[in-house]
N, C-alpha and C positions, 0 to 999 in steps of 0.2 A: 233582525237578528241583535239581541238585546244584549248588550254588552256588559260587567261585573264590575261597572265601575262606571262615576259623580264625574264633573269636574271638581265640582267645591269640594270632593273627601280625598282627594289621590293622596299618596305617598310623597314624600318631599326630599329633597336631596342627606337631608342628617339620617331619617329612617329608613332611606334604601342603605345607605351605609349602614345602618346598624343591626339590618336584613341582610345587609350583602356580608359582612362576618358574620356572623349567626352561621349563613348556608353554608360558608367555610372554613372558618375557624373553633370561635366561641371559644375563642380566650386559648393560654398554655395547655390545658387538659387535653390527653392525646400526645404528648410527645413524651411521657413517662419511657416507652419502651424503646423510644428513639438511643434516646442517654441510657436503659439499659444493655440495650445490641450491638451501639456502636460507640462511647465514653464519649464526654463532653465536649473535646477536642472536635471530632467528626461530628457528633451530631450539631454543631454549629458550624461548624463549616457545611455542610447539606442544608441549616435551615437557611443560611445566606446565598447559598447559589441554586438551587433549585427554584426561589422567587424569581430568577432572573432566566433561568432558565424552560421554567413551567407554568409559573402566574404569573410575568407580565405579558409576554405573548395572549394567552392565554385573556386576562385583560384587556389588552387591548382588540384582540378579534372583537371577543361580548362589547367594548367599546364601540367598536364598527356598526359592528351588526344589527346591536339594537339603536341606535339612533337612527340608523335606515331604514329600519323595518320595529317599530316597536310597537308589536301584536300582539297579542293576549297566545301565549303560548311558544313562544322566545323560540328556543331553537329550533322547537318541530315546523314552523314554520321559514325559516329560515334554510329548512334545509328540501322541505318541499317545495318552494321559492324555486332554489336555484339546481336541482335535482328530478324533481317530480312529487308526485303523492307518493308512490311507492320506499322511496327512501328517505321521506319524510315522516310514514312511518317507522319502516326501521330506526330511527332515530326515537321515536316514540316510543319505541317496543323497550329498544338496548337501554333509554334512561328509565323510563318504569321497572325497567325486567333490577337495574339496579341498586331502585330507591328502596323495593323490597328487601336488599340487602345491607345499605345503610342503614335505613332509618329506623331497622331495630339494635343498633348498635347504641343509641343515645337515652335508650330508657335500662339497657344494661350501665350504662355510665354515670346516670341516674343513680340506682339500685345500689351500682360498686358503692360514689360515694356517702348514699346515706350509710351502710352498711360498716364503713368504718368508724364513727361515729353513733349507731345506733343498732350492734348487730341483732337485737333480740327483734328486732321493726322487720328486717329481712330474711328472718329466716323463715326453711321451709318454704311454704306456697307463695308468701308473705312477698317473696321479693316478684312473682310473678303477678303478683297483682295489684304490687306500684305502677312494675312496666305497661297495665294495663291503665292503671289510672292516666299515667303519662299521654299516651296518646289520645285517651277521650279526655282529657281535658283541655290539652292542641287542639285539638279536633273545635272542639267549645270555642274558644277564643278565635280560630279562625273565623268563624263562623261572623264574629263584629268586623270582618273585611282586613282589608289589608294594610291599613293604616294602622288601625288598633296592632298588628303584629310589627308590623318594625318600629312604633313609637315605643311597646312595651319593648324591641330589641337593645333600644337604647339607654332602656334604664338596666336593663341587662346586665349588657355593657359593662356601665355602673360599678353596677353592687359587682360583678361578677371580679373584677380586677381592679378596685380599691385593695382587696387581702395583698395581693400582692405587690399591690406599689408599697407598701406596706416589708414583705416579702425582700423587694430589691430591695430594699433600704438598710436592711438588716445584711441579710448578706454580704449585700461589699460591705458594709461599716467591719462585719465580724472578721470579712475577709485581708481588709487592707486597714484599717486601723483596729481592731481590738488588743491589740501589741501591742504595739506602738504607738508612741507619744505625740508624732506632729507625721507631717510629708514627709520630712526632710530624712526619715528612716525607715521609708517605706519600703528600699530597694526589698529587703530580705521576704517579707510579707507578698511582696510582687510575686518576685521566683515563686515561693511559695505555690501561692494560685495556679502559676501558669505552669507548672506542675503538676498538682493536681485535675489540669482542662486536659492535660496531659498523657495521665494515669492511662492505660488498658484497661478493657476487661474482660473478666475469666472466659465469657464465653460471647466473643462478640460475631455478630453477624449484618456486617452491614445490608446485604439482599433485604433481610429484614428491615433495618433500619430504612433504609432507602423505604421500603412499599410504603411503609408509617409515613414515615414524609412528607409523599406524595400521597397518601390520602387526607393529611392534615392541610393541603393547599392546594386542596381537589373541588370543586363544585362553585366557579365563576360566573360562568353559564345559567345557574339556575335563578339567577334575582333577576335572565332576562322573560321568563316568560309571564310577570305578569306587568309587561312592560305598558297597556292599557288603564292601568290603575298607580300610574308614576306620573306626576308632577312634568310636564317637558323632557318626557325622556332623552331627544336627541339630548343636551345641554347636560345633563342631571345621570347619565347612564357610563359616560368612559367619566367626569370626578367621581363618580362613585367607588367604579371598576379600579382609578387608580389610587383613590387617597386607602380605599379600603387594604389594596394590597400591599401598601407602604405601613399601614399600621397591625398588620396582620404580622408580617414580617418583623418586625416592634417588637410588640408583644409576643412572638416566640420565645428569641434571639434573648434580651435581656435578660428575663426569670431566670431560663437557661445558666446561662453565664452569671448571677447572683449568686445562685445557688451550686455552681459550680466553684468559685470563687469561694465562698462558705466551708468548704471542704466536704461536702453532706456525696459520699461516696454514690460513684457511678450504678457500682451492682447492688445500688438499696431500690433502686427504680423500677418500677411496673405500675403497670395501669392503678392507678387512687394511691401514686403516693407522693403529691403534694403534701398530705396532710404531715405525712412520718418527715420533711423536710422543713414545714414549718413547724414544726416539733423538734426537731434538731436543732433550726436556726437559734430560735426562740430561747429555748432555754427550761428552765422550769418554770411558773409560780401562774397568775393569775390571768396575768397578759398572753403568753404563750398558751393556754385553756382558750382563750378570744380568737388572737390569731388564727390557730387550728380549727376551731369553732365555723370560722369564715368563710377559709379557705374550701372548709367540705361543706356548707353552703354555696361556693361557687362553683364547686361542682356538680351541687345537683341542680342548678342556675344554666351551667353549659349545657346539660344531659335537655333539659325544656326547653332552652332557647333555641339551641341547634332545632332538634323535632318541630321546632313550633315554626320556626321560619323554614323550616324545609318543604313541611306541610306544606303553606304557600307559594314554594316552588309547586310543587310536581304534583299537585291539586289540579292546577289550569292544564293538563295536557292531556288527558283524558277531557278536559270538557273542551279540546279545540277539536280535538280526536272528535268529540261527538256534534261538533259545529259541524264540523264537515263527513257528516253520515259514515265514519267507520268505527264510531261506537255508536251506542244505542243511544237514542235520543235521551232520556232517561237525565243519562251524566251532562247533557246543557241544563238543568232548570236549577234557577237562580233563588236567592230571597227576592220579598220586595224591598223595592227602596223605599228606606225610612228615613229621618232628616238625620242629617251629623254620622248615618252607613250608607258604606257602601252597599252597590246588591251584589252577595259574592256566590258561588257555585255553590252552594250543598248542598246536593247530592254527588259528583264530584270528591269533595273534603270526607262523605261518612265511606263510601263505595274505599278511596284510600286506605281511611284510618283502620276501616275490617281488616281491609289485605297485612299491611303492614303490625295489623297484632296478632296474625295467623304466623306469620315469619320469626316474631320473639323466641331466645331460646336456642338458637345457631350459637355457635363459640365466636369471640370477639377475630381468631385472625382469622378461619376462615369466612369468615362475612365478609373481609379488608379485600380479600385475595378478587371473590371470586366480583364483590365491588368494583374493583380496581379494571380486572378482564370488560366489564358491563359500560362502565363510564368512559372506559379508556377507545374503548370502540366507538360510541355515541361524539365523545368529543372530536376525534377522530375525524368523523361524517361533517362536523361546522366548520371545521378547519376546511377543509374540501368546499365547501361549501360557501366562502370566504374564497376563493382561490375562482370557483364558479361565477359570482355573480362579480368579478373584476370583469370576468373577462365576456358574460353574453351581457351585459347590462351597465357599464364603461359610465352614463349617461344618471345611474339611479343615483336621488342625489342622498351623499353621504356626509350631514353632519361636523362628522368625525372622520377620519379617514386615517387608518397606518401609516404611518410618515414610512418615505420609498418610494415608492411603485408597485407594480405585481409580483417584484423578483423579494421585496421584503413581503408582502405577504406570504410568498411559497415557501418564504424562508422560516415563517413564525413558527408553520405545524412541525420542522423538522426538531427543534427541541424533543417537544410534548410528545413526538415518536417515539422516537429514540426510550427518553424514564418510558413511557407506559412497554414500549420494548422488552424494558430490561425489568421492569414488574412481572411483566409474562413470565419472562425466564426463574426470575424470583420465585415467581410463586410455584413452579415445577415439583415441590415434595407435597403439597398442602392435598387432604384428600374430602370430600362428603361421604360418607361413610366407602361402599366399594369406589368410588371412581374418582380419580383425580377432581383435585374444583377445574382446571382447564377445562380437564373434559366437558365437568356440568355446565361453566357458564356456556363450551361452545355450543355446547345442545342447547342452551336455554335464544341463545342468540339464534339458531339457526330453527330453532320455530319461529323467530319474526316473520319470513315470505310465508307460512305457512298461513300464520295466523293471520295475516294481511289478503290471501287470496278467501281464507273464509270471512272475511269483513267484508271482500268486496260482493264477495257471493249472495250473501244474507241481505247486503243493502240491495242491489239486481234485481233478488226474485222480491223482497218490498215496493219497487219500485214495479214489479210490472204487477205484483197485483193491487195495486193503487191506483195503476192506468188501465188493469178487468172491470172494479168496481166503480168509477167513474165513466161508466160507458150505458 
């Protein structure tokens, strides 16, 4: 069985961190509605607490399972090994179904930021053309292999966060020093800044803020699907998970605190509002124009970078299913091996890109609620697999293990389960056409067992036909 990797072309630690960063976060873009729904104070509290309850347990779980079972297909392989092929297929089904809604978000974000600086370019049907351009440009990039996507993610990370470093410095300076001659007279500006952080919003929605915060912190397991294309996965996965968790929390919290201290009203924040924040903090002049354009460029990089990294992850799942005979063998086809290039599953990449292109056009809020339901179910299966493998295969070599024994492994899934339950509760009002969003998502999930029976039936008929032909 050919594998889509070669030892001398595997992804190293830094590109793995870069790819993981974009699979989960992609910078502060996407936080705007948390501020608008909850205000600065509650938004900061959410972004501080959710990593402890959601990100850290999930990153630890991924670190343990990815280092113990570094296989192409990642979480699908973990659940299949722990719970059998039926549940492995359900894990893949839920993840791929979630990807249909998740991946449609990032071209939309790209167009949103492009429209802030060049509205004529995104008028009418041009917006859809730009979204399709993002999909197929990323497909072309992914055909260059995991190493290329990882190195591109590192470059995107640097370019995307550079204007935020400037914005953070200006924000804290404006809030703390612009009207005071020195450090000794900081008291009043500091009290004023703290009052701004505590200021309520006109139409608070804590449930909406929590759902968007969870969406901004989800996706840790996505990095696991490329394990055979990562150098020394037993060592690099745990490191990448923990370093990425700290990096993401930092790049969320610090910019948000800076614009809050600078006095930008929370009510102004909706998707795409970082441009307005940059304009407000920098003031008039050529420098402000440059900063605004840099922040807008960062929004474009966010959309492309996240779509690119997640395509790398999701496309390996149909590839792994095809290798196991659960999807057509066509999806297991790979590119020829070339110097300094990995062999990549080109058929799976192109089929996934076409499916994601068809999902463009749904609203941002609907996509998030459906995505959370499907992704949450798949994540809970992974935590179950973690516990079952601890019980059934205690001798399995685990280069990294969640500290504290079996009890800690069980408790690791409690926080994410509670947050997923809250997200389900919060999504009750959302609708997709005539159906509630939860019912729509449940119908997609229920279709998983039917799809499994269908694939097994087709596979058995092919086997029987092959046996008769060989006689």
